[in-house]
mmCIF file as gemmi writes it, N, C-alpha and C atoms, coordinates in Angstrom:
data_model
loop_
_atom_site.group_PDB
_atom_site.id
_atom_site.type_symbol
_atom_site.label_atom_id
_atom_site.label_alt_id
_atom_site.label_comp_id
_atom_site.label_asym_id
_atom_site.label_entity_id
_atom_site.label_seq_id
_atom_site.pdbx_PDB_ins_code
_atom_site.Cartn_x
_atom_site.Cartn_y
_atom_site.Cartn_z
_atom_site.occupancy
_atom_site.B_iso_or_equiv
_atom_site.pdbx_formal_charge
_atom_site.auth_seq_id
_atom_site.auth_asym_id
_atom_site.pdbx_PDB_model_num
ATOM 1 N N . MET Axp A 1 ? 26.241 51.207 15.559 1 0 ? 1 A 1
ATOM 2 C CA . MET Axp A 1 ? 26.464 50.958 14.099 1 0 ? 1 A 1
ATOM 3 C C . MET Axp A 1 ? 25.153 51.265 13.482 1 0 ? 1 A 1
ATOM 4 N N . ASN Axp A 2 ? 25.245 51.969 12.337 1 0 ? 2 A 1
ATOM 5 C CA . ASN Axp A 2 ? 24.056 52.276 11.522 1 0 ? 2 A 1
ATOM 6 C C . ASN Axp A 2 ? 23.72 51.017 10.672 1 0 ? 2 A 1
ATOM 7 N N . ARG Axp A 3 ? 22.374 50.757 10.473 1 0 ? 3 A 1
ATOM 8 C CA . ARG Axp A 3 ? 21.914 49.663 9.656 1 0 ? 3 A 1
ATOM 9 C C . ARG Axp A 3 ? 22.125 50.1 8.17 1 0 ? 3 A 1
ATOM 10 N N . ILE Axp A 4 ? 22.557 49.208 7.371 1 0 ? 4 A 1
ATOM 11 C CA . ILE Axp A 4 ? 22.854 49.479 5.954 1 0 ? 4 A 1
ATOM 12 C C . ILE Axp A 4 ? 21.932 48.593 5.137 1 0 ? 4 A 1
ATOM 13 N N . VAL Axp A 5 ? 21.349 49.095 4.111 1 0 ? 5 A 1
ATOM 14 C CA . VAL Axp A 5 ? 20.499 48.444 3.234 1 0 ? 5 A 1
ATOM 15 C C . VAL Axp A 5 ? 20.974 48.512 1.767 1 0 ? 5 A 1
ATOM 16 N N . GLY Axp A 6 ? 20.631 47.528 0.992 1 0 ? 6 A 1
ATOM 17 C CA . GLY Axp A 6 ? 20.989 47.598 -0.445 1 0 ? 6 A 1
ATOM 18 C C . GLY Axp A 6 ? 19.724 47.955 -1.226 1 0 ? 6 A 1
ATOM 19 N N . VAL Axp A 7 ? 19.908 48.816 -2.248 1 0 ? 7 A 1
ATOM 20 C CA . VAL Axp A 7 ? 18.765 49.2 -3.058 1 0 ? 7 A 1
ATOM 21 C C . VAL Axp A 7 ? 19.096 49.1 -4.587 1 0 ? 7 A 1
ATOM 22 N N . LYS Axp A 8 ? 17.944 49.037 -5.364 1 0 ? 8 A 1
ATOM 23 C CA . LYS Axp A 8 ? 18.188 49.13 -6.872 1 0 ? 8 A 1
ATOM 24 C C . LYS Axp A 8 ? 17.22 50.244 -7.314 1 0 ? 8 A 1
ATOM 25 N N . PHE Axp A 9 ? 17.693 50.97 -8.258 1 0 ? 9 A 1
ATOM 26 C CA . PHE Axp A 9 ? 16.962 52.137 -8.808 1 0 ? 9 A 1
ATOM 27 C C . PHE Axp A 9 ? 15.865 51.784 -9.736 1 0 ? 9 A 1
ATOM 28 N N . HIS Axp A 10 ? 14.724 52.591 -9.714 1 0 ? 10 A 1
ATOM 29 C CA . HIS Axp A 10 ? 13.699 52.486 -10.688 1 0 ? 10 A 1
ATOM 30 C C . HIS Axp A 10 ? 14.245 52.872 -12.059 1 0 ? 10 A 1
ATOM 31 N N . ARG Axp A 11 ? 13.937 51.996 -13.046 1 0 ? 11 A 1
ATOM 32 C CA . ARG Axp A 11 ? 14.381 52.328 -14.402 1 0 ? 11 A 1
ATOM 33 C C . ARG Axp A 11 ? 13.386 53.288 -15.06 1 0 ? 11 A 1
ATOM 34 N N . GLU Axp A 12 ? 13.827 54.405 -15.557 1 0 ? 12 A 1
ATOM 35 C CA . GLU Axp A 12 ? 13.052 55.403 -16.219 1 0 ? 12 A 1
ATOM 36 C C . GLU Axp A 12 ? 12.393 54.813 -17.462 1 0 ? 12 A 1
ATOM 37 N N . ASP Axp A 13 ? 13.005 53.859 -18.188 1 0 ? 13 A 1
ATOM 38 C CA . ASP Axp A 13 ? 12.511 53.365 -19.426 1 0 ? 13 A 1
ATOM 39 C C . ASP Axp A 13 ? 11.492 52.17 -19.218 1 0 ? 13 A 1
ATOM 40 N N . SER Axp A 14 ? 11.296 51.829 -18.034 1 0 ? 14 A 1
ATOM 41 C CA . SER Axp A 14 ? 10.263 50.689 -17.787 1 0 ? 14 A 1
ATOM 42 C C . SER Axp A 14 ? 9.672 50.901 -16.369 1 0 ? 14 A 1
ATOM 43 N N . ALA Axp A 15 ? 8.797 50.103 -16.07 1 0 ? 15 A 1
ATOM 44 C CA . ALA Axp A 15 ? 8.105 50.088 -14.739 1 0 ? 15 A 1
ATOM 45 C C . ALA Axp A 15 ? 8.821 49.252 -13.746 1 0 ? 15 A 1
ATOM 46 N N . ASP Axp A 16 ? 10.144 48.859 -13.992 1 0 ? 16 A 1
ATOM 47 C CA . ASP Axp A 16 ? 10.776 47.937 -13.206 1 0 ? 16 A 1
ATOM 48 C C . ASP Axp A 16 ? 11.978 48.609 -12.437 1 0 ? 16 A 1
ATOM 49 N N . PHE Axp A 17 ? 12.561 47.753 -11.46 1 0 ? 17 A 1
ATOM 50 C CA . PHE Axp A 17 ? 13.801 48.217 -10.822 1 0 ? 17 A 1
ATOM 51 C C . PHE Axp A 17 ? 14.941 47.332 -11.221 1 0 ? 17 A 1
ATOM 52 N N . GLY Axp A 18 ? 16.11 47.818 -11.316 1 0 ? 18 A 1
ATOM 53 C CA . GLY Axp A 18 ? 17.211 46.985 -11.838 1 0 ? 18 A 1
ATOM 54 C C . GLY Axp A 18 ? 18.542 47.664 -11.798 1 0 ? 18 A 1
ATOM 55 N N . GLY Axp A 19 ? 19.508 47.002 -12.385 1 0 ? 19 A 1
ATOM 56 C CA . GLY Axp A 19 ? 20.86 47.502 -12.353 1 0 ? 19 A 1
ATOM 57 C C . GLY Axp A 19 ? 21.594 46.942 -11.141 1 0 ? 19 A 1
ATOM 58 N N . ARG Axp A 20 ? 22.696 47.621 -10.851 1 0 ? 20 A 1
ATOM 59 C CA . ARG Axp A 20 ? 23.495 47.134 -9.71 1 0 ? 20 A 1
ATOM 60 C C . ARG Axp A 20 ? 22.893 47.579 -8.411 1 0 ? 20 A 1
ATOM 61 N N . GLU Axp A 21 ? 23.293 46.889 -7.355 1 0 ? 21 A 1
ATOM 62 C CA . GLU Axp A 21 ? 22.793 47.326 -6.044 1 0 ? 21 A 1
ATOM 63 C C . GLU Axp A 21 ? 23.7 48.374 -5.4 1 0 ? 21 A 1
ATOM 64 N N . TYR Axp A 22 ? 23.085 49.301 -4.763 1 0 ? 22 A 1
ATOM 65 C CA . TYR Axp A 22 ? 23.767 50.437 -4.166 1 0 ? 22 A 1
ATOM 66 C C . TYR Axp A 22 ? 23.443 50.34 -2.618 1 0 ? 22 A 1
ATOM 67 N N . ASN Axp A 23 ? 24.349 50.772 -1.714 1 0 ? 23 A 1
ATOM 68 C CA . ASN Axp A 23 ? 24.147 50.738 -0.396 1 0 ? 23 A 1
ATOM 69 C C . ASN Axp A 23 ? 23.845 52.124 0.253 1 0 ? 23 A 1
ATOM 70 N N . TYR Axp A 24 ? 22.996 52.158 1.2 1 0 ? 24 A 1
ATOM 71 C CA . TYR Axp A 24 ? 22.565 53.336 1.878 1 0 ? 24 A 1
ATOM 72 C C . TYR Axp A 24 ? 22.381 53.011 3.414 1 0 ? 24 A 1
ATOM 73 N N . PHE Axp A 25 ? 22.536 54.057 4.282 1 0 ? 25 A 1
ATOM 74 C CA . PHE Axp A 25 ? 22.128 53.825 5.688 1 0 ? 25 A 1
ATOM 75 C C . PHE Axp A 25 ? 20.6 53.982 5.725 1 0 ? 25 A 1
ATOM 76 N N . ASP Axp A 26 ? 20.02 53.09 6.562 1 0 ? 26 A 1
ATOM 77 C CA . ASP Axp A 26 ? 18.597 53.151 6.807 1 0 ? 26 A 1
ATOM 78 C C . ASP Axp A 26 ? 18.228 54.168 7.872 1 0 ? 26 A 1
ATOM 79 N N . GLY Axp A 27 ? 17.79 55.315 7.493 1 0 ? 27 A 1
ATOM 80 C CA . GLY Axp A 27 ? 17.481 56.335 8.463 1 0 ? 27 A 1
ATOM 81 C C . GLY Axp A 27 ? 16.272 56.164 9.247 1 0 ? 27 A 1
ATOM 82 N N . THR Axp A 28 ? 15.45 55.143 8.908 1 0 ? 28 A 1
ATOM 83 C CA . THR Axp A 28 ? 14.185 54.923 9.602 1 0 ? 28 A 1
ATOM 84 C C . THR Axp A 28 ? 14.337 53.649 10.477 1 0 ? 28 A 1
ATOM 85 N N . SER Axp A 29 ? 15.33 52.865 10.212 1 0 ? 29 A 1
ATOM 86 C CA . SER Axp A 29 ? 15.576 51.614 10.914 1 0 ? 29 A 1
ATOM 87 C C . SER Axp A 29 ? 14.343 50.683 10.766 1 0 ? 29 A 1
ATOM 88 N N . GLY Axp A 30 ? 13.609 50.858 9.639 1 0 ? 30 A 1
ATOM 89 C CA . GLY Axp A 30 ? 12.439 50.036 9.556 1 0 ? 30 A 1
ATOM 90 C C . GLY Axp A 30 ? 12.24 49.468 8.083 1 0 ? 30 A 1
ATOM 91 N N . PHE Axp A 31 ? 13.178 49.679 7.24 1 0 ? 31 A 1
ATOM 92 C CA . PHE Axp A 31 ? 13.006 49.179 5.826 1 0 ? 31 A 1
ATOM 93 C C . PHE Axp A 31 ? 13.157 47.677 5.834 1 0 ? 31 A 1
ATOM 94 N N . ALA Axp A 32 ? 12.306 47.056 4.92 1 0 ? 32 A 1
ATOM 95 C CA . ALA Axp A 32 ? 12.44 45.633 4.752 1 0 ? 32 A 1
ATOM 96 C C . ALA Axp A 32 ? 12.551 45.356 3.207 1 0 ? 32 A 1
ATOM 97 N N . VAL Axp A 33 ? 13.034 44.204 2.899 1 0 ? 33 A 1
ATOM 98 C CA . VAL Axp A 33 ? 13.147 43.89 1.406 1 0 ? 33 A 1
ATOM 99 C C . VAL Axp A 33 ? 11.822 44.095 0.743 1 0 ? 33 A 1
ATOM 100 N N . GLY Axp A 34 ? 11.762 44.702 -0.376 1 0 ? 34 A 1
ATOM 101 C CA . GLY Axp A 34 ? 10.634 45.023 -1.142 1 0 ? 34 A 1
ATOM 102 C C . GLY Axp A 34 ? 9.992 46.409 -0.893 1 0 ? 34 A 1
ATOM 103 N N . ASP Axp A 35 ? 10.424 47.082 0.252 1 0 ? 35 A 1
ATOM 104 C CA . ASP Axp A 35 ? 9.92 48.385 0.414 1 0 ? 35 A 1
ATOM 105 C C . ASP Axp A 35 ? 10.432 49.381 -0.624 1 0 ? 35 A 1
ATOM 106 N N . ILE Axp A 36 ? 9.626 50.414 -0.965 1 0 ? 36 A 1
ATOM 107 C CA . ILE Axp A 36 ? 10.092 51.423 -1.95 1 0 ? 36 A 1
ATOM 108 C C . ILE Axp A 36 ? 10.373 52.682 -1.109 1 0 ? 36 A 1
ATOM 109 N N . ALA Axp A 37 ? 11.438 53.333 -1.484 1 0 ? 37 A 1
ATOM 110 C CA . ALA Axp A 37 ? 11.817 54.482 -0.812 1 0 ? 37 A 1
ATOM 111 C C . ALA Axp A 37 ? 12.291 55.551 -1.729 1 0 ? 37 A 1
ATOM 112 N N . ILE Axp A 38 ? 12.555 56.759 -1.244 1 0 ? 38 A 1
ATOM 113 C CA . ILE Axp A 38 ? 13.123 57.842 -2.069 1 0 ? 38 A 1
ATOM 114 C C . ILE Axp A 38 ? 14.519 58.208 -1.595 1 0 ? 38 A 1
ATOM 115 N N . VAL Axp A 39 ? 15.413 58.315 -2.573 1 0 ? 39 A 1
ATOM 116 C CA . VAL Axp A 39 ? 16.804 58.819 -2.214 1 0 ? 39 A 1
ATOM 117 C C . VAL Axp A 39 ? 17.089 60.011 -3.072 1 0 ? 39 A 1
ATOM 118 N N . VAL Axp A 40 ? 17.98 60.864 -2.587 1 0 ? 40 A 1
ATOM 119 C CA . VAL Axp A 40 ? 18.333 62.096 -3.315 1 0 ? 40 A 1
ATOM 120 C C . VAL Axp A 40 ? 19.698 61.788 -4.069 1 0 ? 40 A 1
ATOM 121 N N . VAL Axp A 41 ? 19.764 62.082 -5.31 1 0 ? 41 A 1
ATOM 122 C CA . VAL Axp A 41 ? 20.961 61.825 -6.13 1 0 ? 41 A 1
ATOM 123 C C . VAL Axp A 41 ? 21.041 63.099 -7.012 1 0 ? 41 A 1
ATOM 124 N N . ARG Axp A 42 ? 22.181 63.748 -6.809 1 0 ? 42 A 1
ATOM 125 C CA . ARG Axp A 42 ? 22.419 65.041 -7.477 1 0 ? 42 A 1
ATOM 126 C C . ARG Axp A 42 ? 21.272 65.958 -7.466 1 0 ? 42 A 1
ATOM 127 N N . ASP Axp A 43 ? 20.717 66.18 -6.275 1 0 ? 43 A 1
ATOM 128 C CA . ASP Axp A 43 ? 19.654 67.094 -5.99 1 0 ? 43 A 1
ATOM 129 C C . ASP Axp A 43 ? 18.354 66.689 -6.615 1 0 ? 43 A 1
ATOM 130 N N . GLN Axp A 44 ? 18.216 65.447 -7.048 1 0 ? 44 A 1
ATOM 131 C CA . GLN Axp A 44 ? 16.908 64.964 -7.575 1 0 ? 44 A 1
ATOM 132 C C . GLN Axp A 44 ? 16.489 63.708 -6.745 1 0 ? 44 A 1
ATOM 133 N N . GLU Axp A 45 ? 15.15 63.624 -6.492 1 0 ? 45 A 1
ATOM 134 C CA . GLU Axp A 45 ? 14.622 62.488 -5.797 1 0 ? 45 A 1
ATOM 135 C C . GLU Axp A 45 ? 14.425 61.379 -6.822 1 0 ? 45 A 1
ATOM 136 N N . LYS Axp A 46 ? 14.907 60.14 -6.454 1 0 ? 46 A 1
ATOM 137 C CA . LYS Axp A 46 ? 14.767 58.946 -7.226 1 0 ? 46 A 1
ATOM 138 C C . LYS Axp A 46 ? 14.156 57.865 -6.395 1 0 ? 46 A 1
ATOM 139 N N . LYS Axp A 47 ? 13.355 57.084 -7.087 1 0 ? 47 A 1
ATOM 140 C CA . LYS Axp A 47 ? 12.664 55.929 -6.449 1 0 ? 47 A 1
ATOM 141 C C . LYS Axp A 47 ? 13.547 54.677 -6.454 1 0 ? 47 A 1
ATOM 142 N N . VAL Axp A 48 ? 13.605 54.005 -5.349 1 0 ? 48 A 1
ATOM 143 C CA . VAL Axp A 48 ? 14.421 52.77 -5.213 1 0 ? 48 A 1
ATOM 144 C C . VAL Axp A 48 ? 13.689 51.732 -4.533 1 0 ? 48 A 1
ATOM 145 N N . ILE Axp A 49 ? 14.013 50.416 -4.729 1 0 ? 49 A 1
ATOM 146 C CA . ILE Axp A 49 ? 13.433 49.353 -3.938 1 0 ? 49 A 1
ATOM 147 C C . ILE Axp A 49 ? 14.558 48.732 -3.106 1 0 ? 49 A 1
ATOM 148 N N . VAL Axp A 50 ? 14.174 48.381 -1.888 1 0 ? 50 A 1
ATOM 149 C CA . VAL Axp A 50 ? 15.13 47.78 -1.003 1 0 ? 50 A 1
ATOM 150 C C . VAL Axp A 50 ? 15.291 46.262 -1.359 1 0 ? 50 A 1
ATOM 151 N N . THR Axp A 51 ? 16.494 45.89 -1.651 1 0 ? 51 A 1
ATOM 152 C CA . THR Axp A 51 ? 16.818 44.525 -2.084 1 0 ? 51 A 1
ATOM 153 C C . THR Axp A 51 ? 17.483 43.712 -1.06 1 0 ? 51 A 1
ATOM 154 N N . SER Axp A 52 ? 18.077 44.298 -0.107 1 0 ? 52 A 1
ATOM 155 C CA . SER Axp A 52 ? 18.734 43.565 1.076 1 0 ? 52 A 1
ATOM 156 C C . SER Axp A 52 ? 18.757 44.471 2.265 1 0 ? 52 A 1
ATOM 157 N N . VAL Axp A 53 ? 18.791 43.936 3.44 1 0 ? 53 A 1
ATOM 158 C CA . VAL Axp A 53 ? 18.841 44.632 4.669 1 0 ? 53 A 1
ATOM 159 C C . VAL Axp A 53 ? 19.936 44.096 5.552 1 0 ? 53 A 1
ATOM 160 N N . ASP Axp A 54 ? 20.345 44.858 6.543 1 0 ? 54 A 1
ATOM 161 C CA . ASP Axp A 54 ? 21.472 44.393 7.449 1 0 ? 54 A 1
ATOM 162 C C . ASP Axp A 54 ? 22.682 43.933 6.684 1 0 ? 54 A 1
ATOM 163 N N . VAL Axp A 55 ? 23.027 44.81 5.745 1 0 ? 55 A 1
ATOM 164 C CA . VAL Axp A 55 ? 24.346 44.483 4.97 1 0 ? 55 A 1
ATOM 165 C C . VAL Axp A 55 ? 25.485 44.708 5.876 1 0 ? 55 A 1
ATOM 166 N N . PRO Axp A 56 ? 26.442 43.735 6.061 1 0 ? 56 A 1
ATOM 167 C CA . PRO Axp A 56 ? 27.522 43.956 6.947 1 0 ? 56 A 1
ATOM 168 C C . PRO Axp A 56 ? 28.534 44.903 6.349 1 0 ? 56 A 1
ATOM 169 N N . GLU Axp A 57 ? 29.115 45.791 7.135 1 0 ? 57 A 1
ATOM 170 C CA . GLU Axp A 57 ? 30.089 46.695 6.676 1 0 ? 57 A 1
ATOM 171 C C . GLU Axp A 57 ? 31.311 46.084 6.021 1 0 ? 57 A 1
ATOM 172 N N . SER Axp A 58 ? 31.573 44.784 6.39 1 0 ? 58 A 1
ATOM 173 C CA . SER Axp A 58 ? 32.657 43.973 5.816 1 0 ? 58 A 1
ATOM 174 C C . SER Axp A 58 ? 32.474 43.735 4.388 1 0 ? 58 A 1
ATOM 175 N N . LYS Axp A 59 ? 31.2 43.793 3.866 1 0 ? 59 A 1
ATOM 176 C CA . LYS Axp A 59 ? 30.87 43.536 2.481 1 0 ? 59 A 1
ATOM 177 C C . LYS Axp A 59 ? 31.125 44.785 1.606 1 0 ? 59 A 1
ATOM 178 N N . ILE Axp A 60 ? 31.445 45.986 2.264 1 0 ? 60 A 1
ATOM 179 C CA . ILE Axp A 60 ? 31.428 47.225 1.535 1 0 ? 60 A 1
ATOM 180 C C . ILE Axp A 60 ? 32.933 47.766 1.69 1 0 ? 60 A 1
ATOM 181 N N . ASP Axp A 61 ? 33.46 48.226 0.541 1 0 ? 61 A 1
ATOM 182 C CA . ASP Axp A 61 ? 34.786 48.741 0.576 1 0 ? 61 A 1
ATOM 183 C C . ASP Axp A 61 ? 34.887 49.863 1.644 1 0 ? 61 A 1
ATOM 184 N N . GLU Axp A 62 ? 35.929 49.763 2.48 1 0 ? 62 A 1
ATOM 185 C CA . GLU Axp A 62 ? 36.055 50.66 3.721 1 0 ? 62 A 1
ATOM 186 C C . GLU Axp A 62 ? 36.126 52.184 3.16 1 0 ? 62 A 1
ATOM 187 N N . ARG Axp A 63 ? 36.542 52.405 2.012 1 0 ? 63 A 1
ATOM 188 C CA . ARG Axp A 63 ? 36.642 53.769 1.451 1 0 ? 63 A 1
ATOM 189 C C . ARG Axp A 63 ? 35.233 54.284 1.148 1 0 ? 63 A 1
ATOM 190 N N . ILE Axp A 64 ? 34.208 53.432 0.966 1 0 ? 64 A 1
ATOM 191 C CA . ILE Axp A 64 ? 32.913 53.795 0.577 1 0 ? 64 A 1
ATOM 192 C C . ILE Axp A 64 ? 32.096 54.183 1.84 1 0 ? 64 A 1
ATOM 193 N N . ILE Axp A 65 ? 32.282 53.448 2.932 1 0 ? 65 A 1
ATOM 194 C CA . ILE Axp A 65 ? 31.513 53.586 4.202 1 0 ? 65 A 1
ATOM 195 C C . ILE Axp A 65 ? 31.269 55.08 4.553 1 0 ? 65 A 1
ATOM 196 N N . PRO Axp A 66 ? 32.29 55.948 4.615 1 0 ? 66 A 1
ATOM 197 C CA . PRO Axp A 66 ? 32.122 57.322 5.011 1 0 ? 66 A 1
ATOM 198 C C . PRO Axp A 66 ? 31.295 58.126 3.96 1 0 ? 66 A 1
ATOM 199 N N . LEU Axp A 67 ? 31.112 57.645 2.804 1 0 ? 67 A 1
ATOM 200 C CA . LEU Axp A 67 ? 30.462 58.398 1.737 1 0 ? 67 A 1
ATOM 201 C C . LEU Axp A 67 ? 28.943 57.938 1.574 1 0 ? 67 A 1
ATOM 202 N N . LEU Axp A 68 ? 28.579 56.93 2.339 1 0 ? 68 A 1
ATOM 203 C CA . LEU Axp A 68 ? 27.208 56.428 2.22 1 0 ? 68 A 1
ATOM 204 C C . LEU Axp A 68 ? 26.217 57.495 2.721 1 0 ? 68 A 1
ATOM 205 N N . LYS Axp A 69 ? 25.082 57.581 1.935 1 0 ? 69 A 1
ATOM 206 C CA . LYS Axp A 69 ? 24.018 58.563 2.316 1 0 ? 69 A 1
ATOM 207 C C . LYS Axp A 69 ? 22.965 57.795 3.07 1 0 ? 69 A 1
ATOM 208 N N . THR Axp A 70 ? 22.075 58.583 3.579 1 0 ? 70 A 1
ATOM 209 C CA . THR Axp A 70 ? 21.015 57.991 4.408 1 0 ? 70 A 1
ATOM 210 C C . THR Axp A 70 ? 19.607 58.125 3.698 1 0 ? 70 A 1
ATOM 211 N N . ILE Axp A 71 ? 18.866 57.029 3.707 1 0 ? 71 A 1
ATOM 212 C CA . ILE Axp A 71 ? 17.439 57.141 3.299 1 0 ? 71 A 1
ATOM 213 C C . ILE Axp A 71 ? 16.547 57.55 4.409 1 0 ? 71 A 1
ATOM 214 N N . LEU Axp A 72 ? 15.852 58.607 4.186 1 0 ? 72 A 1
ATOM 215 C CA . LEU Axp A 72 ? 14.988 59.136 5.254 1 0 ? 72 A 1
ATOM 216 C C . LEU Axp A 72 ? 13.497 59.119 4.892 1 0 ? 72 A 1
ATOM 217 N N . LYS Axp A 73 ? 13.232 58.772 3.625 1 0 ? 73 A 1
ATOM 218 C CA . LYS Axp A 73 ? 11.89 58.886 3.146 1 0 ? 73 A 1
ATOM 219 C C . LYS Axp A 73 ? 11.29 57.626 2.447 1 0 ? 73 A 1
ATOM 220 N N . ARG Axp A 74 ? 10.162 57.23 2.801 1 0 ? 74 A 1
ATOM 221 C CA . ARG Axp A 74 ? 9.508 56.099 2.163 1 0 ? 74 A 1
ATOM 222 C C . ARG Axp A 74 ? 8.753 56.762 0.899 1 0 ? 74 A 1
ATOM 223 N N . TYR Axp A 75 ? 8.518 55.927 -0.098 1 0 ? 75 A 1
ATOM 224 C CA . TYR Axp A 75 ? 7.778 56.288 -1.246 1 0 ? 75 A 1
ATOM 225 C C . TYR Axp A 75 ? 6.345 56.233 -0.982 1 0 ? 75 A 1
ATOM 226 N N . VAL Axp A 76 ? 5.563 57.299 -1.253 1 0 ? 76 A 1
ATOM 227 C CA . VAL Axp A 76 ? 4.093 57.305 -1.136 1 0 ? 76 A 1
ATOM 228 C C . VAL Axp A 76 ? 3.596 57.527 -2.506 1 0 ? 76 A 1
ATOM 229 N N . PRO Axp A 77 ? 2.776 56.549 -3.014 1 0 ? 77 A 1
ATOM 230 C CA . PRO Axp A 77 ? 2.193 56.722 -4.387 1 0 ? 77 A 1
ATOM 231 C C . PRO Axp A 77 ? 1.206 58.002 -4.366 1 0 ? 77 A 1
ATOM 232 N N . GLU Axp A 78 ? 1.165 58.565 -5.504 1 0 ? 78 A 1
ATOM 233 C CA . GLU Axp A 78 ? 0.34 59.778 -5.72 1 0 ? 78 A 1
ATOM 234 C C . GLU Axp A 78 ? -1.079 59.556 -5.281 1 0 ? 78 A 1
ATOM 235 N N . GLU Axp A 79 ? -1.678 58.327 -5.62 1 0 ? 79 A 1
ATOM 236 C CA . GLU Axp A 79 ? -3.079 58.045 -5.237 1 0 ? 79 A 1
ATOM 237 C C . GLU Axp A 79 ? -3.184 58.006 -3.714 1 0 ? 79 A 1
ATOM 238 N N . SER Axp A 80 ? -2.247 57.558 -2.964 1 0 ? 80 A 1
ATOM 239 C CA . SER Axp A 80 ? -2.304 57.499 -1.537 1 0 ? 80 A 1
ATOM 240 C C . SER Axp A 80 ? -2.276 58.982 -1.008 1 0 ? 80 A 1
ATOM 241 N N . LYS Axp A 81 ? -1.452 59.773 -1.599 1 0 ? 81 A 1
ATOM 242 C CA . LYS Axp A 81 ? -1.359 61.197 -1.159 1 0 ? 81 A 1
ATOM 243 C C . LYS Axp A 81 ? -2.75 61.821 -1.294 1 0 ? 81 A 1
ATOM 244 N N . GLU Axp A 82 ? -3.42 61.55 -2.491 1 0 ? 82 A 1
ATOM 245 C CA . GLU Axp A 82 ? -4.74 62.17 -2.766 1 0 ? 82 A 1
ATOM 246 C C . GLU Axp A 82 ? -5.752 61.729 -1.697 1 0 ? 82 A 1
ATOM 247 N N . LYS Axp A 83 ? -5.773 60.479 -1.386 1 0 ? 83 A 1
ATOM 248 C CA . LYS Axp A 83 ? -6.738 59.865 -0.366 1 0 ? 83 A 1
ATOM 249 C C . LYS Axp A 83 ? -6.454 60.523 0.946 1 0 ? 83 A 1
ATOM 250 N N . THR Axp A 84 ? -5.178 60.782 1.37 1 0 ? 84 A 1
ATOM 251 C CA . THR Axp A 84 ? -4.825 61.326 2.641 1 0 ? 84 A 1
ATOM 252 C C . THR Axp A 84 ? -5.363 62.808 2.643 1 0 ? 84 A 1
ATOM 253 N N . GLU Axp A 85 ? -5.155 63.589 1.633 1 0 ? 85 A 1
ATOM 254 C CA . GLU Axp A 85 ? -5.549 64.965 1.526 1 0 ? 85 A 1
ATOM 255 C C . GLU Axp A 85 ? -7.07 65.015 1.609 1 0 ? 85 A 1
ATOM 256 N N . ASN Axp A 86 ? -7.787 64.101 0.871 1 0 ? 86 A 1
ATOM 257 C CA . ASN Axp A 86 ? -9.253 64.136 0.859 1 0 ? 86 A 1
ATOM 258 C C . ASN Axp A 86 ? -9.802 63.769 2.199 1 0 ? 86 A 1
ATOM 259 N N . THR Axp A 87 ? -9.134 62.9 2.987 1 0 ? 87 A 1
ATOM 260 C CA . THR Axp A 87 ? -9.558 62.517 4.291 1 0 ? 87 A 1
ATOM 261 C C . THR Axp A 87 ? -9.378 63.699 5.249 1 0 ? 87 A 1
ATOM 262 N N . GLU Axp A 88 ? -8.319 64.377 5.143 1 0 ? 88 A 1
ATOM 263 C CA . GLU Axp A 88 ? -8.056 65.576 5.984 1 0 ? 88 A 1
ATOM 264 C C . GLU Axp A 88 ? -9.035 66.659 5.768 1 0 ? 88 A 1
ATOM 265 N N . GLU Axp A 89 ? -9.577 66.895 4.623 1 0 ? 89 A 1
ATOM 266 C CA . GLU Axp A 89 ? -10.476 67.929 4.322 1 0 ? 89 A 1
ATOM 267 C C . GLU Axp A 89 ? -11.887 67.639 4.886 1 0 ? 89 A 1
ATOM 268 N N . SER Axp A 90 ? -12.206 66.286 5.034 1 0 ? 90 A 1
ATOM 269 C CA . SER Axp A 90 ? -13.55 65.95 5.473 1 0 ? 90 A 1
ATOM 270 C C . SER Axp A 90 ? -13.78 66.264 6.926 1 0 ? 90 A 1
C-alpha cells in the first residue's frame, strides 16, 4: 500500500498555506508534517505544505483513490539552490 499524505496549497495572495486539504501519494516515503513539497497541477508546479501523513484509504472516497497523484519532489528555496551551485563551482 502506498503512503498517503494530506497537503495544503501555498496561497498566491499571501505568504501562507491554506484552503482545503488535498491528498497525494508520498513518492519519497519520507514526508513529515510541515515539509514543503512541489506538486504538478495542470502542467504547473505548485508549492504545498504537508499537513498530515499516513492518511488511511478509508478516509478517502474510493472513487478518488485511483486518481491520486504522487509527490516526487521536495521544495528547495532559491537561496539554497544558489549555495549548492556556488559550492559545486569551488
